[in-house]
Backbone as JSON Lines, residues from 0, in Angstrom:
{"i":0,"aa":"M","n":[-2.54,11.04,-7.05],"ca":[-1.63,10.03,-6.59],"c":[-0.36,10.05,-7.44]}
{"i":1,"aa":"K","n":[-0.45,9.73,-8.72],"ca":[0.76,9.77,-9.54],"c":[1.11,11.23,-9.83]}
{"i":2,"aa":"I","n":[2.36,11.48,-10.05],"ca":[2.81,12.83,-10.38],"c":[3.48,12.76,-11.75]}
{"i":3,"aa":"V","n":[2.83,13.36,-12.75],"ca":[3.4,13.43,-14.1],"c":[3.46,14.91,-14.47]}
{"i":4,"aa":"K","n":[4.64,15.37,-14.84],"ca":[4.83,16.77,-15.23],"c":[5.41,16.83,-16.63]}
{"i":5,"aa":"F","n":[5.18,17.97,-17.28],"ca":[5.77,18.17,-18.61],"c":[7.27,18.31,-18.49]}
{"i":6,"aa":"N","n":[7.98,17.66,-19.41],"ca":[9.43,17.71,-19.43],"c":[9.84,17.95,-20.88]}
{"i":7,"aa":"N","n":[9.87,19.22,-21.29],"ca":[10.16,19.57,-22.69],"c":[9.21,18.88,-23.66]}
{"i":8,"aa":"G","n":[7.93,18.85,-23.33],"ca":[6.93,18.25,-24.21],"c":[6.69,16.77,-23.97]}
{"i":9,"aa":"T","n":[7.52,16.14,-23.17],"ca":[7.36,14.72,-22.84],"c":[7.01,14.61,-21.36]}
{"i":10,"aa":"G","n":[6.06,13.77,-21.04],"ca":[5.69,13.59,-19.64],"c":[6.8,12.93,-18.85]}
{"i":11,"aa":"A","n":[6.92,13.3,-17.6],"ca":[7.91,12.7,-16.7],"c":[7.2,12.23,-15.44]}
{"i":12,"aa":"L","n":[7.27,10.93,-15.17],"ca":[6.69,10.35,-13.96],"c":[7.67,10.58,-12.82]}
{"i":13,"aa":"L","n":[7.21,11.2,-11.75],"ca":[8.08,11.55,-10.63],"c":[7.81,10.69,-9.41]}
{"i":14,"aa":"C","n":[8.85,10.46,-8.62],"ca":[8.72,9.79,-7.33],"c":[7.84,10.66,-6.44]}
{"i":15,"aa":"N","n":[6.84,10.05,-5.79],"ca":[5.94,10.81,-4.93],"c":[6.63,11.36,-3.7]}
{"i":16,"aa":"D","n":[7.76,10.8,-3.34],"ca":[8.44,11.23,-2.12],"c":[9.5,12.29,-2.4]}
{"i":17,"aa":"C","n":[10.45,12.01,-3.3],"ca":[11.58,12.92,-3.5],"c":[11.51,13.72,-4.8]}
{"i":18,"aa":"G","n":[10.64,13.33,-5.74],"ca":[10.46,14.08,-6.97],"c":[11.4,13.75,-8.1]}
{"i":19,"aa":"V","n":[12.24,12.72,-7.96],"ca":[13.16,12.34,-9.03],"c":[12.37,11.68,-10.16]}
{"i":20,"aa":"I","n":[12.84,11.83,-11.4],"ca":[12.16,11.23,-12.55],"c":[12.36,9.71,-12.53]}
{"i":21,"aa":"I","n":[11.24,8.99,-12.6],"ca":[11.27,7.52,-12.6],"c":[11.13,6.98,-14.02]}
{"i":22,"aa":"D","n":[10.24,7.61,-14.81],"ca":[9.94,7.13,-16.15],"c":[9.43,8.31,-16.98]}
{"i":23,"aa":"Y","n":[9.32,8.1,-18.28],"ca":[8.83,9.14,-19.18],"c":[7.53,8.7,-19.82]}
{"i":24,"aa":"G","n":[6.74,9.65,-20.26],"ca":[5.46,9.38,-20.9],"c":[4.32,9.77,-19.99]}
{"i":25,"aa":"F","n":[3.09,9.6,-20.52],"ca":[1.9,10.0,-19.77],"c":[1.03,8.82,-19.36]}
{"i":26,"aa":"N","n":[1.26,7.66,-19.92],"ca":[0.4,6.5,-19.67],"c":[0.93,5.68,-18.5]}
{"i":27,"aa":"H","n":[0.53,6.08,-17.31],"ca":[0.93,5.37,-16.1],"c":[-0.3,5.15,-15.23]}
{"i":28,"aa":"E","n":[-0.33,4.01,-14.56],"ca":[-1.42,3.7,-13.65],"c":[-1.45,4.74,-12.54]}
{"i":29,"aa":"D","n":[-2.64,5.11,-12.1],"ca":[-2.79,6.13,-11.07],"c":[-2.59,5.51,-9.69]}
{"i":30,"aa":"K","n":[-1.35,5.51,-9.24],"ca":[-1.0,4.99,-7.92],"c":[0.24,5.73,-7.45]}
{"i":31,"aa":"I","n":[0.67,5.47,-6.27],"ca":[1.86,6.11,-5.74],"c":[3.09,5.41,-6.28]}
{"i":32,"aa":"Y","n":[4.03,6.21,-6.78],"ca":[5.28,5.68,-7.31],"c":[6.43,6.17,-6.44]}
{"i":33,"aa":"L","n":[7.31,5.25,-6.06],"ca":[8.5,5.59,-5.3],"c":[9.72,5.08,-6.06]}
{"i":34,"aa":"C","n":[10.79,5.87,-6.07],"ca":[12.02,5.45,-6.72],"c":[12.72,4.39,-5.85]}
{"i":35,"aa":"N","n":[13.72,3.72,-6.41],"ca":[14.43,2.67,-5.67],"c":[15.08,3.21,-4.4]}
{"i":36,"aa":"E","n":[15.58,4.42,-4.47],"ca":[16.23,4.99,-3.28],"c":[15.22,5.21,-2.15]}
{"i":37,"aa":"C","n":[14.06,5.73,-2.49],"ca":[13.03,5.96,-1.47],"c":[12.46,4.65,-0.92]}
{"i":38,"aa":"L","n":[12.34,3.65,-1.79],"ca":[11.87,2.35,-1.31],"c":[12.85,1.73,-0.32]}
{"i":39,"aa":"G","n":[14.15,1.95,-0.55],"ca":[15.16,1.36,0.32],"c":[15.45,2.17,1.56]}
{"i":40,"aa":"T","n":[14.96,3.41,1.62],"ca":[15.2,4.27,2.76],"c":[14.15,4.01,3.82]}
{"i":41,"aa":"P","n":[14.57,3.61,5.01],"ca":[13.58,3.39,6.06],"c":[12.87,4.7,6.42]}
{"i":42,"aa":"M","n":[11.58,4.63,6.59],"ca":[10.81,5.8,6.97],"c":[10.8,5.93,8.5]}
{"i":43,"aa":"T","n":[10.75,7.15,8.96],"ca":[10.58,7.37,10.4],"c":[9.13,7.04,10.75]}
{"i":44,"aa":"P","n":[8.82,6.8,12.01],"ca":[7.42,6.54,12.37],"c":[6.47,7.65,11.93]}
{"i":45,"aa":"Q","n":[6.89,8.89,12.02],"ca":[6.03,9.99,11.6],"c":[5.8,9.97,10.09]}
{"i":46,"aa":"E","n":[6.84,9.65,9.32],"ca":[6.7,9.56,7.87],"c":[5.75,8.43,7.48]}
{"i":47,"aa":"I","n":[5.81,7.32,8.22],"ca":[4.9,6.2,7.95],"c":[3.45,6.63,8.18]}
{"i":48,"aa":"V","n":[3.19,7.3,9.29],"ca":[1.84,7.77,9.59],"c":[1.37,8.75,8.53]}
{"i":49,"aa":"D","n":[2.23,9.69,8.14],"ca":[1.86,10.67,7.12],"c":[1.55,10.0,5.79]}
{"i":50,"aa":"H","n":[2.38,9.02,5.4],"ca":[2.17,8.32,4.13],"c":[0.86,7.53,4.17]}
{"i":51,"aa":"K","n":[0.6,6.82,5.27],"ca":[-0.64,6.06,5.39],"c":[-1.85,6.99,5.31]}
{"i":52,"aa":"N","n":[-1.77,8.11,5.99],"ca":[-2.9,9.03,5.97],"c":[-3.2,9.55,4.57]}
{"i":53,"aa":"K","n":[-2.17,9.72,3.76],"ca":[-2.37,10.18,2.38],"c":[-3.16,9.16,1.57]}
{"i":54,"aa":"W","n":[-2.73,7.88,1.58],"ca":[-3.43,6.92,0.74],"c":[-4.76,6.47,1.35]}
{"i":55,"aa":"K","n":[-4.91,6.55,2.67],"ca":[-6.19,6.17,3.27],"c":[-7.27,7.2,2.96]}
{"i":56,"aa":"M","n":[-6.86,8.44,2.67],"ca":[-7.84,9.47,2.31],"c":[-8.25,9.34,0.84]}
{"i":57,"aa":"A","n":[-7.47,8.66,0.04],"ca":[-7.76,8.47,-1.38],"c":[-8.39,7.1,-1.57]}
{"i":58,"aa":"N","n":[-7.83,6.31,-2.45],"ca":[-8.33,4.96,-2.72],"c":[-7.45,3.94,-2.02]}
{"i":59,"aa":"Y","n":[-8.08,2.87,-1.57],"ca":[-7.34,1.76,-1.01],"c":[-8.14,0.49,-1.23]}
{"i":60,"aa":"F","n":[-7.5,-0.64,-0.94],"ca":[-8.1,-1.96,-1.14],"c":[-8.34,-2.56,0.24]}
{"i":61,"aa":"E","n":[-9.53,-3.12,0.45],"ca":[-9.95,-3.51,1.78],"c":[-10.36,-4.98,1.84]}
{"i":62,"aa":"S","n":[-9.93,-5.67,2.9],"ca":[-10.33,-7.06,3.15],"c":[-10.87,-7.17,4.57]}
{"i":63,"aa":"H","n":[-11.84,-8.02,4.74],"ca":[-12.41,-8.26,6.05],"c":[-11.95,-9.63,6.53]}
{"i":64,"aa":"T","n":[-11.47,-9.7,7.77],"ca":[-10.92,-10.94,8.31],"c":[-11.59,-11.27,9.64]}
{"i":65,"aa":"H","n":[-11.43,-12.5,10.07],"ca":[-11.98,-12.96,11.34],"c":[-10.98,-12.69,12.46]}
{"i":66,"aa":"T","n":[-11.5,-12.29,13.61],"ca":[-10.62,-11.94,14.74],"c":[-9.81,-13.14,15.24]}
{"i":67,"aa":"D","n":[-10.29,-14.35,15.03],"ca":[-9.54,-15.53,15.47],"c":[-8.21,-15.66,14.73]}
{"i":68,"aa":"L","n":[-8.12,-15.07,13.55],"ca":[-6.89,-15.16,12.75],"c":[-6.07,-13.87,12.81]}
{"i":69,"aa":"R","n":[-6.36,-13.0,13.75],"ca":[-5.7,-11.69,13.81],"c":[-4.18,-11.8,13.88]}
{"i":70,"aa":"S","n":[-3.65,-12.67,14.71],"ca":[-2.19,-12.76,14.84],"c":[-1.56,-13.28,13.55]}
{"i":71,"aa":"E","n":[-2.21,-14.22,12.87],"ca":[-1.69,-14.72,11.59],"c":[-1.77,-13.64,10.51]}
{"i":72,"aa":"V","n":[-2.87,-12.9,10.48],"ca":[-3.03,-11.82,9.51],"c":[-1.96,-10.76,9.73]}
{"i":73,"aa":"T","n":[-1.75,-10.37,10.97],"ca":[-0.74,-9.37,11.3],"c":[0.65,-9.85,10.9]}
{"i":74,"aa":"Q","n":[0.95,-11.11,11.17],"ca":[2.26,-11.65,10.82],"c":[2.45,-11.7,9.31]}
{"i":75,"aa":"W","n":[1.4,-12.09,8.58],"ca":[1.5,-12.12,7.11],"c":[1.83,-10.73,6.59]}
{"i":76,"aa":"C","n":[1.12,-9.74,7.07],"ca":[1.35,-8.36,6.62],"c":[2.78,-7.91,6.93]}
{"i":77,"aa":"K","n":[3.28,-8.23,8.11],"ca":[4.65,-7.85,8.47],"c":[5.68,-8.55,7.59]}
{"i":78,"aa":"D","n":[5.4,-9.79,7.22],"ca":[6.34,-10.58,6.42],"c":[6.32,-10.21,4.94]}
{"i":79,"aa":"H","n":[5.19,-9.72,4.43],"ca":[5.03,-9.54,2.99],"c":[4.83,-8.11,2.51]}
{"i":80,"aa":"C","n":[4.66,-7.17,3.41],"ca":[4.38,-5.78,3.01],"c":[5.24,-4.81,3.81]}
{"i":81,"aa":"F","n":[5.53,-3.68,3.2],"ca":[6.15,-2.6,3.95],"c":[5.13,-2.04,4.94]}
{"i":82,"aa":"K","n":[5.6,-1.54,6.08],"ca":[4.71,-1.01,7.12],"c":[3.78,0.07,6.6]}
{"i":83,"aa":"W","n":[4.26,0.87,5.67],"ca":[3.46,2.01,5.21],"c":[2.47,1.63,4.13]}
{"i":84,"aa":"R","n":[2.39,0.33,3.75],"ca":[1.49,-0.06,2.67],"c":[0.28,-0.86,3.15]}
{"i":85,"aa":"Y","n":[0.11,-1.03,4.47],"ca":[-1.08,-1.7,4.99],"c":[-1.5,-1.07,6.32]}
{"i":86,"aa":"D","n":[-2.75,-1.29,6.68],"ca":[-3.29,-0.78,7.93],"c":[-4.32,-1.8,8.43]}
{"i":87,"aa":"I","n":[-4.25,-2.15,9.7],"ca":[-5.19,-3.12,10.26],"c":[-6.04,-2.41,11.31]}
{"i":88,"aa":"K","n":[-7.34,-2.47,11.13],"ca":[-8.29,-1.92,12.1],"c":[-8.96,-3.08,12.82]}
{"i":89,"aa":"R","n":[-8.92,-3.03,14.13],"ca":[-9.47,-4.12,14.95],"c":[-10.95,-3.89,15.25]}
{"i":90,"aa":"F","n":[-11.69,-4.99,15.32],"ca":[-13.1,-5.01,15.7],"c":[-13.94,-4.01,14.9]}
{"i":91,"aa":"T","n":[-13.83,-4.07,13.59],"ca":[-14.67,-3.24,12.74],"c":[-16.05,-3.86,12.55]}
{"i":92,"aa":"D","n":[-16.22,-5.09,13.01],"ca":[-17.49,-5.79,12.97],"c":[-17.45,-6.83,14.09]}
{"i":93,"aa":"I","n":[-18.56,-7.46,14.35],"ca":[-18.56,-8.53,15.35],"c":[-17.66,-9.64,14.84]}
{"i":94,"aa":"Y","n":[-16.66,-9.99,15.62],"ca":[-15.65,-11.0,15.24],"c":[-14.94,-10.66,13.94]}
{"i":95,"aa":"G","n":[-14.82,-9.4,13.62],"ca":[-14.2,-9.03,12.36],"c":[-13.22,-7.87,12.48]}
{"i":96,"aa":"D","n":[-12.14,-7.97,11.74],"ca":[-11.16,-6.91,11.59],"c":[-11.15,-6.5,10.12]}
{"i":97,"aa":"T","n":[-10.57,-5.35,9.82],"ca":[-10.44,-4.87,8.46],"c":[-8.98,-4.58,8.17]}
{"i":98,"aa":"V","n":[-8.49,-5.12,7.04],"ca":[-7.12,-4.86,6.6],"c":[-7.22,-4.02,5.33]}
{"i":99,"aa":"R","n":[-6.5,-2.89,5.33],"ca":[-6.51,-2.01,4.16],"c":[-5.11,-1.97,3.56]}
{"i":100,"aa":"F","n":[-5.07,-2.01,2.23],"ca":[-3.8,-2.01,1.51],"c":[-3.74,-0.83,0.56]}
{"i":101,"aa":"E","n":[-2.56,-0.26,0.44],"ca":[-2.34,0.83,-0.51],"c":[-2.34,0.31,-1.94]}
{"i":102,"aa":"L","n":[-1.7,-0.84,-2.17],"ca":[-1.51,-1.35,-3.52],"c":[-2.33,-2.6,-3.78]}
{"i":103,"aa":"E","n":[-2.82,-2.7,-5.0],"ca":[-3.65,-3.85,-5.38],"c":[-2.87,-5.16,-5.32]}
{"i":104,"aa":"E","n":[-1.56,-5.14,-5.66],"ca":[-0.8,-6.39,-5.64],"c":[-0.67,-6.97,-4.23]}
{"i":105,"aa":"D","n":[-0.55,-6.11,-3.22],"ca":[-0.53,-6.59,-1.83],"c":[-1.89,-7.15,-1.44]}
{"i":106,"aa":"F","n":[-2.94,-6.44,-1.83],"ca":[-4.31,-6.86,-1.56],"c":[-4.6,-8.23,-2.17]}
{"i":107,"aa":"T","n":[-4.21,-8.42,-3.43],"ca":[-4.45,-9.69,-4.12],"c":[-3.67,-10.83,-3.49]}
{"i":108,"aa":"A","n":[-2.4,-10.59,-3.19],"ca":[-1.57,-11.63,-2.55],"c":[-2.15,-12.0,-1.18]}
{"i":109,"aa":"F","n":[-2.59,-11.01,-0.43],"ca":[-3.18,-11.28,0.89],"c":[-4.45,-12.11,0.75]}
{"i":110,"aa":"N","n":[-5.33,-11.72,-0.17],"ca":[-6.59,-12.46,-0.34],"c":[-6.36,-13.88,-0.79]}
{"i":111,"aa":"D","n":[-5.37,-14.11,-1.65],"ca":[-5.03,-15.48,-2.05],"c":[-4.6,-16.29,-0.84]}
{"i":112,"aa":"W","n":[-3.73,-15.71,-0.01],"ca":[-3.28,-16.41,1.2],"c":[-4.44,-16.64,2.16]}
{"i":113,"aa":"Y","n":[-5.26,-15.63,2.36],"ca":[-6.35,-15.72,3.34],"c":[-7.38,-16.77,2.92]}
{"i":114,"aa":"K","n":[-7.74,-16.81,1.64],"ca":[-8.68,-17.81,1.15],"c":[-8.13,-19.22,1.36]}
{"i":115,"aa":"E","n":[-6.83,-19.38,1.07],"ca":[-6.21,-20.69,1.28],"c":[-6.18,-21.05,2.76]}
{"i":116,"aa":"R","n":[-5.93,-20.07,3.59],"ca":[-5.89,-20.31,5.05],"c":[-7.27,-20.69,5.58]}
{"i":117,"aa":"I","n":[-8.3,-20.05,5.09],"ca":[-9.67,-20.32,5.54],"c":[-10.16,-21.68,5.03]}
{"i":118,"aa":"N","n":[-9.88,-21.96,3.77],"ca":[-10.43,-23.17,3.12],"c":[-9.59,-24.43,3.34]}
{"i":119,"aa":"G","n":[-8.39,-24.27,3.77],"ca":[-7.59,-25.5,3.83],"c":[-6.58,-25.44,4.83]}
């Protein structure tokens, strides 16, 4: 997931998309890193699919939701996450959908919202 290469004896953390140096050193969390330019560049639909397929084949964070809240779950994801950082699978269980997130911070924020929505 992360790309760290030697740079004259010092590690260089590279953007997973364009390869530009983001940071130096070797101690970085193992996740996908994108530079500010790549984050601000809209992806084409094909690039979104390709990016999702990459992280779905590796590690991701998963939440199970009720189908009655599908439209609210979908709207939350659209409002709070980039398209390429979540995936919603419908009817993965009886009355259940599955939401998968690339990043733990999106997963945590979603679960906080979902618990509050269910309980109150």
